[in-house]
MIDOSE-1310 file (N, C-alpha, C; in nm, 2 decimals, decimal comma, always signed):
residues 250
mfnl	+1,51/-0,08/-2,66/+1,57/-0,13/-2,54/+1,46/-0,18/-2,50; +1,35/-0,19/-2,53/+1,21/-0,33/-2,51/+1,31/-0,43/-2,53; +1,42/-0,50/-2,61/+1,41/-0,63/-2,62/+1,48/-0,66/-2,48; +1,59/-0,55/-2,45/+1,70/-0,59/-2,36/+1,57/-0,59/-2,24
lkye	+1,48/-0,50/-2,21/+1,40/-0,51/-2,09/+1,35/-0,65/-2,05; +1,29/-0,72/-2,21/+1,28/-0,82/-2,21/+1,30/-0,95/-2,15; +1,47/-0,89/-2,25/+1,57/-1,01/-2,16/+1,60/-1,03/-2,04; +1,59/-0,91/-2,00/+1,63/-0,90/-1,82/+1,52/-0,98/-1,74
fksn	+1,38/-0,95/-1,79/+1,25/-1,02/-1,73/+1,28/-1,14/-1,77; +1,32/-1,23/-1,84/+1,31/-1,39/-1,87/+1,44/-1,44/-1,82; +1,51/-1,36/-1,78/+1,63/-1,35/-1,69/+1,63/-1,39/-1,60; +1,52/-1,29/-1,52/+1,52/-1,31/-1,36/+1,37/-1,40/-1,29
lkli	+1,29/-1,42/-1,45/+1,13/-1,47/-1,38/+1,16/-1,57/-1,27; +1,22/-1,66/-1,27/+1,22/-1,76/-1,15/+1,28/-1,67/-1,03; +1,33/-1,63/-1,02/+1,38/-1,54/-0,83/+1,28/-1,44/-0,81; +1,19/-1,36/-0,94/+1,09/-1,30/-0,90/+0,96/-1,33/-0,86
tgml	+0,94/-1,45/-0,89/+0,83/-1,53/-0,89/+0,83/-1,59/-0,75; +0,93/-1,65/-0,70/+1,04/-1,71/-0,62/+0,98/-1,64/-0,48; +1,07/-1,45/-0,52/+1,08/-1,39/-0,40/+0,91/-1,34/-0,36; +0,81/-1,32/-0,48/+0,66/-1,30/-0,44/+0,58/-1,40/-0,41
tall	+0,61/-1,57/-0,42/+0,55/-1,64/-0,34/+0,60/-1,65/-0,21; +0,71/-1,62/-0,17/+0,73/-1,63/-0,05/+0,71/-1,56/+0,05; +0,68/-1,39/-0,03/+0,59/-1,29/+0,05/+0,46/-1,30/+0,09; +0,39/-1,33/-0,03/+0,23/-1,37/+0,02/+0,21/-1,51/+0,12
vwni	+0,31/-1,60/+0,06/+0,27/-1,66/+0,22/+0,30/-1,69/+0,33; +0,42/-1,61/+0,34/+0,48/-1,55/+0,46/+0,31/-1,46/+0,54; +0,28/-1,38/+0,44/+0,17/-1,23/+0,54/+0,07/-1,38/+0,49; +0,00/-1,44/+0,39/-0,12/-1,50/+0,47/-0,10/-1,60/+0,59
fllt	+0,02/-1,63/+0,66/+0,06/-1,73/+0,74/-0,02/-1,62/+0,86; +0,08/-1,48/+0,88/+0,01/-1,36/+0,94/-0,08/-1,36/+0,97; -0,16/-1,35/+0,89/-0,34/-1,27/+0,88/-0,37/-1,41/+0,97; -0,35/-1,56/+0,99/-0,42/-1,62/+1,04/-0,35/-1,64/+1,22
kini	-0,28/-1,48/+1,24/-0,24/-1,54/+1,31/-0,30/-1,40/+1,43; -0,38/-1,33/+1,32/-0,40/-1,22/+1,39/-0,51/-1,26/+1,52; -0,51/-1,18/+1,63/-0,61/-1,24/+1,78/-0,52/-1,33/+1,85; -0,40/-1,40/+1,75/-0,33/-1,53/+1,83/-0,22/-1,43/+1,92
wqkg	-0,14/-1,41/+1,84/+0,00/-1,36/+1,87/-0,05/-1,21/+1,94; +0,08/-1,16/+1,99/+0,04/-1,02/+2,09/+0,01/-0,89/+1,98; -0,08/-0,82/+2,05/-0,09/-0,73/+1,93/+0,04/-0,65/+1,85; +0,06/-0,63/+1,73/+0,16/-0,56/+1,70/+0,28/-0,66/+1,62
atva	+0,21/-0,77/+1,65/+0,32/-0,90/+1,61/+0,35/-0,92/+1,50; +0,21/-0,93/+1,46/+0,22/-0,98/+1,32/+0,26/-0,85/+1,21; +0,24/-0,74/+1,22/+0,27/-0,67/+1,18/+0,43/-0,64/+1,18; +0,47/-0,66/+1,27/+0,63/-0,68/+1,28/+0,67/-0,79/+1,23
gsla	+0,62/-0,90/+1,21/+0,65/-1,01/+1,16/+0,68/-0,97/+1,00; +0,53/-0,88/+0,96/+0,58/-0,88/+0,80/+0,70/-0,79/+0,75; +0,73/-0,66/+0,83/+0,84/-0,58/+0,86/+0,93/-0,65/+0,86; +0,95/-0,76/+0,93/+1,08/-0,84/+0,95/+1,17/-0,93/+0,79
ldlp	+1,06/-0,88/+0,68/+1,10/-0,99/+0,57/+1,12/-0,86/+0,45; +1,04/-0,73/+0,51/+1,04/-0,64/+0,41/+1,22/-0,57/+0,36; +1,32/-0,60/+0,52/+1,42/-0,52/+0,45/+1,47/-0,62/+0,37; +1,55/-0,76/+0,44/+1,61/-0,84/+0,34/+1,56/-0,85/+0,22
qfiv	+1,45/-0,80/+0,17/+1,41/-0,88/+0,07/+1,40/-0,73/-0,07; +1,47/-0,63/+0,00/+1,47/-0,51/-0,04/+1,62/-0,53/-0,11; +1,70/-0,55/+0,02/+1,82/-0,61/-0,04/+1,86/-0,70/-0,12; +1,78/-0,79/-0,13/+1,80/-0,92/-0,24/+1,74/-0,81/-0,35
ifiq	+1,68/-0,74/-0,33/+1,65/-0,68/-0,48/+1,74/-0,57/-0,55; +1,79/-0,51/-0,40/+1,90/-0,41/-0,46/+2,05/-0,50/-0,54; +2,09/-0,60/-0,42/+2,21/-0,70/-0,55/+2,12/-0,74/-0,66; +2,03/-0,79/-0,65/+1,99/-0,83/-0,82/+2,02/-0,72/-0,89
gikl	+1,99/-0,62/-0,85/+2,00/-0,50/-0,98/+2,21/-0,46/-0,99; +2,28/-0,49/-0,90/+2,38/-0,48/-0,95/+2,44/-0,61/-1,03; +2,40/-0,72/-0,98/+2,42/-0,84/-1,04/+2,34/-0,83/-1,19; +2,25/-0,74/-1,26/+2,23/-0,75/-1,37/+2,36/-0,73/-1,44
lkrd	+2,47/-0,61/-1,42/+2,54/-0,55/-1,50/+2,67/-0,62/-1,46; +2,69/-0,68/-1,32/+2,81/-0,78/-1,30/+2,78/-0,90/-1,40; +2,68/-0,98/-1,42/+2,68/-1,12/-1,49/+2,72/-1,06/-1,62; +2,69/-0,93/-1,67/+2,75/-0,91/-1,82/+2,88/-0,92/-1,83
lygn	+2,93/-0,83/-1,74/+3,06/-0,78/-1,78/+3,22/-0,91/-1,73; +3,14/-0,98/-1,63/+3,22/-1,13/-1,59/+3,14/-1,21/-1,62; +3,07/-1,24/-1,67/+2,98/-1,39/-1,73/+3,01/-1,39/-1,82; +2,92/-1,52/-1,89/+2,95/-1,55/-2,02/+2,85/-1,52/-2,11
tgyl	+2,73/-1,42/-2,02/+2,66/-1,35/-2,13/+2,67/-1,18/-2,19; +2,78/-1,17/-2,10/+2,87/-1,08/-2,18/+2,85/-1,04/-2,30; +2,94/-1,07/-2,38/+2,94/-1,10/-2,51/+2,83/-1,12/-2,60; +2,75/-1,17/-2,55/+2,62/-1,16/-2,65/+2,51/-1,04/-2,63
vfsl	+2,53/-1,00/-2,48/+2,46/-0,86/-2,48/+2,53/-0,73/-2,54; +2,68/-0,74/-2,50/+2,81/-0,63/-2,55/+2,82/-0,60/-2,72; +2,79/-0,72/-2,79/+2,80/-0,75/-2,91/+2,66/-0,68/-3,02; +2,55/-0,66/-2,91/+2,44/-0,61/-2,96/+2,44/-0,49/-3,02
pkrg	+2,37/-0,43/-3,19/+2,38/-0,29/-3,18/+2,32/-0,19/-3,14; +2,35/-0,22/-3,00/+2,30/-0,09/-2,87/+2,36/-0,02/-2,84; +2,36/+0,11/-2,81/+2,49/+0,14/-2,71/+2,45/+0,16/-2,56; +2,59/+0,17/-2,50/+2,59/+0,17/-2,38/+2,52/+0,27/-2,29
seii	+2,45/+0,35/-2,37/+2,32/+0,39/-2,24/+2,22/+0,34/-2,26; +2,22/+0,26/-2,39/+2,08/+0,19/-2,39/+2,07/+0,05/-2,27; +2,18/+0,02/-2,29/+2,23/-0,12/-2,22/+2,22/-0,07/-2,06; +2,26/-0,01/-2,01/+2,26/+0,03/-1,87/+2,12/+0,09/-1,85
gskl	+2,07/+0,19/-1,95/+1,91/+0,25/-1,88/+1,79/+0,10/-1,88; +1,85/+0,00/-1,95/+1,76/-0,11/-1,94/+1,74/-0,16/-1,81; +1,89/-0,17/-1,76/+1,90/-0,25/-1,61/+1,84/-0,18/-1,53; +1,91/+0,00/-1,56/+1,83/+0,05/-1,46/+1,66/+0,03/-1,45
ifal	+1,59/+0,08/-1,56/+1,48/+0,05/-1,57/+1,37/-0,08/-1,50; +1,47/-0,18/-1,52/+1,39/-0,27/-1,48/+1,46/-0,32/-1,33; +1,55/-0,29/-1,26/+1,55/-0,27/-1,11/+1,49/-0,17/-1,09; +1,44/-0,09/-1,12/+1,35/+0,02/-1,07/+1,21/-0,02/-1,07
lefi	+1,15/-0,09/-1,16/+1,05/-0,17/-1,25/+1,04/-0,28/-1,05; +1,14/-0,36/-1,07/+1,15/-0,47/-0,96/+1,10/-0,38/-0,83; +1,19/-0,30/-0,83/+1,20/-0,24/-0,66/+1,03/-0,15/-0,65; +1,01/-0,10/-0,74/+0,80/-0,03/-0,72/+0,72/-0,13/-0,70
lfgi	+0,81/-0,25/-0,84/+0,65/-0,35/-0,79/+0,66/-0,42/-0,64; +0,77/-0,45/-0,60/+0,80/-0,52/-0,44/+0,74/-0,42/-0,30; +0,82/-0,28/-0,39/+0,75/-0,21/-0,30/+0,57/-0,21/-0,30; +0,51/-0,18/-0,42/+0,32/-0,16/-0,42/+0,32/-0,30/-0,33
vtls	+0,36/-0,44/-0,34/+0,29/-0,54/-0,27/+0,35/-0,52/-0,12; +0,48/-0,52/-0,11/+0,48/-0,47/+0,04/+0,40/-0,37/+0,13; +0,39/-0,29/+0,05/+0,29/-0,18/+0,17/+0,15/-0,19/+0,12; +0,08/-0,29/+0,04/-0,05/-0,31/+0,06/-0,05/-0,47/+0,15
llll	+0,03/-0,60/+0,14/+0,03/-0,61/+0,25/+0,03/-0,63/+0,36; +0,11/-0,49/+0,39/+0,15/-0,42/+0,54/+0,02/-0,35/+0,56; -0,03/-0,29/+0,47/-0,14/-0,24/+0,49/-0,26/-0,31/+0,58; -0,29/-0,45/+0,47/-0,38/-0,54/+0,51/-0,38/-0,56/+0,67
qvlv	-0,20/-0,58/+0,68/-0,19/-0,61/+0,83/-0,26/-0,56/+0,92; -0,25/-0,41/+0,88/-0,26/-0,33/+0,98/-0,38/-0,30/+1,00; -0,51/-0,32/+0,88/-0,64/-0,28/+0,90/-0,74/-0,37/+0,97; -0,65/-0,50/+0,91/-0,72/-0,62/+1,01/-0,72/-0,59/+1,19
lpda	-0,67/-0,52/+1,21/-0,57/-0,51/+1,37/-0,72/-0,44/+1,44; -0,74/-0,54/+1,60/-0,89/-0,44/+1,62/-0,83/-0,28/+1,65; -0,97/-0,20/+1,63/-0,95/-0,08/+1,64/-0,87/+0,03/+1,58; -0,79/-0,01/+1,47/-0,70/+0,04/+1,40/-0,75/+0,10/+1,26
nini	-0,87/+0,09/+1,23/-0,90/+0,10/+1,06/-0,89/+0,27/+1,10; -0,96/+0,29/+1,17/-0,98/+0,46/+1,18/-0,87/+0,54/+1,20; -0,81/+0,52/+1,25/-0,68/+0,56/+1,29/-0,58/+0,57/+1,18; -0,57/+0,46/+1,07/-0,45/+0,43/+0,98/-0,52/+0,48/+0,86
infm	-0,66/+0,54/+0,82/-0,73/+0,58/+0,71/-0,69/+0,72/+0,74; -0,72/+0,80/+0,88/-0,71/+0,91/+0,90/-0,59/+0,93/+0,88; -0,46/+0,85/+0,94/-0,31/+0,87/+0,89/-0,29/+0,89/+0,72; -0,34/+0,81/+0,65/-0,29/+0,80/+0,53/-0,35/+0,92/+0,47
fshi	-0,46/+0,96/+0,49/-0,49/+1,10/+0,40/-0,43/+1,22/+0,47; -0,41/+1,22/+0,57/-0,34/+1,34/+0,59/-0,19/+1,35/+0,59; -0,14/+1,27/+0,52/+0,04/+1,25/+0,53/+0,03/+1,14/+0,36; -0,02/+1,20/+0,29/-0,02/+1,19/+0,11/+0,10/+1,25/+0,06
qdav	+0,08/+1,37/+0,11/+0,23/+1,45/+0,05/+0,36/+1,42/+0,09; +0,37/+1,32/+0,19/+0,45/+1,31/+0,28/+0,48/+1,19/+0,23; +0,40/+1,12/+0,15/+0,41/+1,01/+0,11/+0,48/+0,98/-0,01; +0,47/+1,10/-0,07/+0,49/+1,12/-0,19/+0,71/+1,18/-0,20
yfvi	+0,73/+1,23/-0,15/+0,85/+1,26/-0,07/+0,95/+1,19/-0,01; +0,86/+1,05/+0,02/+0,90/+0,93/+0,08/+0,96/+0,88/-0,07; +0,83/+0,85/-0,15/+0,86/+0,74/-0,26/+0,92/+0,84/-0,38; +0,97/+0,95/-0,37/+1,08/+1,02/-0,51/+1,18/+0,97/-0,45
wsiv	+1,16/+0,98/-0,33/+1,34/+1,04/-0,27/+1,34/+0,87/-0,26; +1,32/+0,77/-0,24/+1,39/+0,64/-0,23/+1,39/+0,56/-0,37; +1,34/+0,63/-0,44/+1,34/+0,64/-0,61/+1,49/+0,64/-0,63; +1,52/+0,77/-0,64/+1,60/+0,86/-0,66/+1,73/+0,78/-0,59
lftf	+1,76/+0,76/-0,46/+1,83/+0,67/-0,40/+1,89/+0,59/-0,42; +1,76/+0,50/-0,44/+1,83/+0,34/-0,53/+1,86/+0,36/-0,64; +1,87/+0,43/-0,75/+1,90/+0,46/-0,86/+2,04/+0,47/-0,89; +2,01/+0,57/-0,77/+2,17/+0,68/-0,76/+2,26/+0,58/-0,73
ilil	+2,25/+0,48/-0,64/+2,33/+0,36/-0,56/+2,37/+0,29/-0,73; +2,30/+0,26/-0,74/+2,28/+0,15/-0,84/+2,36/+0,18/-0,94; +2,32/+0,33/-1,02/+2,38/+0,41/-1,09/+2,58/+0,38/-1,09; +2,57/+0,43/-0,93/+2,75/+0,39/-0,86/+2,79/+0,30/-0,86
cyfs	+2,72/+0,18/-0,86/+2,79/+0,01/-0,82/+2,78/+0,03/-0,99; +2,72/+0,06/-1,08/+2,71/+0,04/-1,24/+2,89/+0,08/-1,28; +2,92/+0,22/-1,25/+3,02/+0,34/-1,31/+3,15/+0,25/-1,23; +3,13/+0,18/-1,11/+3,25/+0,12/-1,05/+3,30/-0,03/-1,09
lais	+3,19/-0,09/-1,15/+3,19/-0,17/-1,16/+3,25/-0,21/-1,36; +3,20/-0,07/-1,37/+3,27/-0,10/-1,55/+3,40/-0,04/-1,54; +3,45/+0,02/-1,44/+3,62/+0,05/-1,44/+3,67/-0,03/-1,40; +3,66/-0,15/-1,28/+3,73/-0,21/-1,23/+3,71/-0,29/-1,36
svaf	+3,60/-0,35/-1,45/+3,62/-0,47/-1,52/+3,72/-0,36/-1,70; +3,76/-0,26/-1,67/+3,83/-0,18/-1,74/+3,96/-0,28/-1,72; +4,02/-0,20/-1,60/+4,17/-0,19/-1,56/+4,15/-0,35/-1,52; +4,09/-0,47/-1,46/+4,13/-0,59/-1,42/+4,02/-0,74/-1,51
isrk	+4,12/-0,77/-1,63/+4,05/-0,87/-1,64/+3,99/-0,94/-1,53; +4,07/-1,04/-1,46/+4,01/-1,14/-1,38/+3,91/-1,09/-1,29; +3,78/-1,21/-1,30/+3,66/-1,13/-1,26/+3,70/-1,09/-1,09; +3,81/-1,24/-0,99/+3,81/-1,21/-0,91/+3,88/-1,04/-0,82
hgta	+3,96/-1,05/-0,90/+4,08/-0,89/-0,88/+3,96/-0,78/-0,96; +3,92/-0,80/-1,00/+3,82/-0,69/-1,11/+3,69/-0,66/-0,98; +3,59/-0,79/-0,91/+3,51/-0,72/-0,80/+3,57/-0,70/-0,65; +3,67/-0,73/-0,65/+3,75/-0,68/-0,51/+3,75/-0,49/-0,54
asyg	+3,80/-0,48/-0,70/+3,85/-0,32/-0,68/+3,70/-0,23/-0,70; +3,65/-0,29/-0,73/+3,48/-0,25/-0,76/+3,45/-0,19/-0,63; +3,43/-0,29/-0,53/+3,43/-0,23/-0,41/+3,55/-0,12/-0,34; +3,62/-0,13/-0,39/+3,78/+0,00/-0,32/+3,69/+0,14/-0,38
ifiv	+3,70/+0,09/-0,52/+3,65/+0,25/-0,64/+3,51/+0,29/-0,57; +3,39/+0,17/-0,55/+3,26/+0,25/-0,48/+3,31/+0,34/-0,37; +3,38/+0,28/-0,26/+3,37/+0,35/-0,12/+3,45/+0,49/-0,14; +3,55/+0,50/-0,25/+3,60/+0,59/-0,30/+3,53/+0,76/-0,34
liwi	+3,42/+0,62/-0,40/+3,37/+0,73/-0,46/+3,27/+0,80/-0,40; +3,23/+0,72/-0,29/+3,12/+0,76/-0,24/+3,19/+0,85/-0,12; +3,30/+0,83/-0,09/+3,38/+0,98/+0,00/+3,41/+1,09/-0,07; +3,45/+1,10/-0,21/+3,45/+1,18/-0,26/+3,35/+1,28/-0,34
iqwl	+3,24/+1,20/-0,33/+3,04/+1,25/-0,37/+3,02/+1,36/-0,26; +3,05/+1,26/-0,17/+3,02/+1,32/+0,01/+3,05/+1,47/+0,03; +3,19/+1,43/+0,04/+3,30/+1,55/+0,01/+3,24/+1,73/-0,07; +3,20/+1,65/-0,17/+3,18/+1,77/-0,30/+3,02/+1,82/-0,24
ltqv	+2,96/+1,76/-0,18/+2,84/+1,76/-0,21/+2,83/+1,88/-0,01; +2,90/+1,82/+0,05/+2,92/+1,86/+0,22/+2,99/+2,05/+0,16; +3,06/+2,02/+0,08/+3,12/+2,12/+0,00/+3,05/+2,25/-0,02; +2,94/+2,21/-0,15/+2,85/+2,28/-0,17/+2,75/+2,36/-0,12
vkvl	+2,72/+2,27/-0,01/+2,63/+2,32/+0,10/+2,66/+2,42/+0,19; +2,80/+2,41/+0,20/+2,87/+2,56/+0,25/+2,90/+2,66/+0,15; +2,93/+2,66/+0,03/+2,92/+2,77/-0,04/+2,80/+2,81/-0,11; +2,68/+2,76/-0,09/+2,52/+2,75/-0,16/+2,46/+2,72/-0,02
pysi	+2,43/+2,83/+0,02/+2,33/+2,78/+0,19/+2,21/+2,78/+0,17; +2,14/+2,82/+0,05/+1,99/+2,80/+0,01/+1,90/+2,70/+0,00; +1,81/+2,74/+0,04/+1,73/+2,62/+0,06/+1,56/+2,61/+0,05; +1,51/+2,47/+0,03/+1,41/+2,53/-0,03/+1,35/+2,41/+0,10
pikv	+1,25/+2,44/+0,23/+1,14/+2,41/+0,34/+1,05/+2,34/+0,28; +1,07/+2,19/+0,36/+0,98/+2,08/+0,36/+0,94/+2,05/+0,49; +0,79/+2,07/+0,49/+0,72/+1,99/+0,62/+0,67/+1,86/+0,61; +0,72/+1,76/+0,75/+0,61/+1,68/+0,75/+0,51/+1,71/+0,87
nefh	+0,40/+1,65/+0,82/+0,31/+1,69/+0,89/+0,29/+1,61/+1,01; +0,24/+1,65/+1,15/+0,21/+1,57/+1,21/+0,08/+1,51/+1,25; +0,10/+1,37/+1,29/+0,00/+1,30/+1,34/+0,00/+1,25/+1,44; -0,10/+1,26/+1,55/-0,13/+1,16/+1,68/-0,30/+1,13/+1,72
nmnv	-0,25/+1,02/+1,82/-0,41/+0,98/+1,82/-0,35/+0,91/+1,97; -0,46/+0,80/+2,02/-0,41/+0,74/+2,10/-0,35/+0,62/+2,12; -0,36/+0,59/+1,98/-0,25/+0,41/+1,96/-0,13/+0,51/+1,90; -0,12/+0,59/+1,77/+0,00/+0,65/+1,68/+0,02/+0,74/+1,70
sfys	+0,15/+0,82/+1,71/+0,22/+0,90/+1,71/+0,34/+0,91/+1,59; +0,28/+1,03/+1,50/+0,38/+1,09/+1,46/+0,41/+1,23/+1,44; +0,51/+1,28/+1,47/+0,57/+1,45/+1,53/+0,61/+1,47/+1,40; +0,58/+1,60/+1,34/+0,61/+1,69/+1,27/+0,80/+1,69/+1,27
fnmn	+0,82/+1,75/+1,14/+0,96/+1,82/+1,15/+0,94/+1,88/+0,98; +1,12/+1,99/+1,01/+1,10/+2,03/+0,88/+1,24/+1,97/+0,84; +1,25/+1,98/+0,70/+1,35/+1,91/+0,65/+1,42/+2,04/+0,49; +1,54/+2,08/+0,54/+1,55/+2,19/+0,41/+1,64/+2,15/+0,29
lnig	+1,57/+2,17/+0,19/+1,64/+2,08/+0,08/+1,75/+2,19/-0,01; +1,89/+2,18/-0,02/+1,96/+2,23/-0,04/+1,98/+2,28/-0,16; +1,96/+2,40/-0,23/+1,93/+2,34/-0,37/+2,07/+2,38/-0,47; +2,20/+2,40/-0,41/+2,34/+2,33/-0,41/+2,36/+2,24/-0,46
fmil	+2,29/+2,14/-0,34/+2,32/+2,04/-0,31/+2,20/+1,90/-0,43; +2,11/+1,97/-0,47/+1,98/+1,89/-0,54/+2,13/+1,91/-0,66; +2,14/+2,04/-0,76/+2,18/+2,08/-0,91/+2,32/+1,99/-0,89; +2,38/+1,97/-0,79/+2,54/+1,91/-0,80/+2,48/+1,78/-0,78
fiii	+2,39/+1,74/-0,74/+2,32/+1,58/-0,72/+2,34/+1,55/-0,87; +2,22/+1,64/-0,93/+2,20/+1,55/-1,06/+2,28/+1,55/-1,17; +2,35/+1,67/-1,12/+2,47/+1,68/-1,27/+2,59/+1,58/-1,22; +2,59/+1,51/-1,15/+2,70/+1,37/-1,06/+2,61/+1,24/-1,11
ygal	+2,50/+1,25/-1,10/+2,36/+1,12/-1,14/+2,40/+1,15/-1,30; +2,39/+1,22/-1,36/+2,44/+1,24/-1,54/+2,53/+1,19/-1,54; +2,64/+1,22/-1,46/+2,82/+1,21/-1,50/+2,80/+1,05/-1,48; +2,76/+1,00/-1,42/+2,79/+0,84/-1,36/+2,76/+0,76/-1,49
fmgt	+2,60/+0,81/-1,52/+2,55/+0,73/-1,60/+2,64/+0,72/-1,73; +2,65/+0,88/-1,78/+2,74/+0,89/-1,89/+2,86/+0,83/-1,92; +2,92/+0,80/-1,77/+3,06/+0,75/-1,79/+3,05/+0,63/-1,80; +2,95/+0,57/-1,72/+2,91/+0,42/-1,74/+2,94/+0,38/-1,90
syli	+2,77/+0,44/-1,98/+2,79/+0,46/-2,12/+2,91/+0,44/-2,18; +2,99/+0,49/-2,17/+3,04/+0,53/-2,28/+3,14/+0,45/-2,25; +3,20/+0,38/-2,10/+3,28/+0,29/-2,09/+3,27/+0,15/-2,12; +3,14/+0,14/-2,17/+3,07/+0,02/-2,23/+3,08/+0,03/-2,38
dnki	+3,07/+0,13/-2,42/+3,11/+0,16/-2,54/+3,22/+0,17/-2,63; +3,31/+0,21/-2,54/+3,47/+0,23/-2,60/+3,58/+0,13/-2,54; +3,55/+0,12/-2,42/+3,64/+0,04/-2,31/+3,66/-0,12/-2,36; +3,52/-0,15/-2,31/+3,46/-0,27/-2,23/+3,55/-0,40/-2,38
dl	+3,61/-0,46/-2,33/+3,69/-0,55/-2,40/+3,64/-0,73/-2,39; +3,57/-0,74/-2,52/+3,47/-0,89/-2,51/+3,57/-0,98/-2,55
């Protein structure tokens, strides 16, 4: 799997370098505008680049498999003595590492933007130390959701590539398959919550001062939901691996 990860890294190095460079240049520019622009404008400017950036990362994660299923790299990758689980696993791990890398860089730059604002240091430091547990919950859920949607996309692409040889028809079909699967999964999760209404309560703490306010709220994590979610996650991964091993036509 290490060789597969190295292959993905080399294939996407230019894009990663370009995105990181653009992110750093933009934030350095914003730092020069502190105390010049309206208060909070530089932070907003930093956030304005974050969402498009993570959308690009997600799309790139999808293209890792789409490129091999419908592009010229497929014969090379799928003819290797590697199991489907290794191929899918390497793509998920690479996409996740990229997601984490940009997450760390983005949060670091955003924190730098906030800390250099006048009179903001004490407030932000207090907020960080009082919400470490909440941040851990957010990071874990973000990673789980990112990889789940990605493996669902991979499964949809694998099914469409088996059913349709044409790239045009296969890509269009994968969108439809994805939407149908989302609806089915949402329905199943809703039903299991009704049948098994047992939950684990999670409380997000309250923070308030003269500049920033975040209010506490309770979140219930349904046990049945969690179990079925894990089963579906595993089934999607194994199903995609099986299709690559046995049904992909080189």
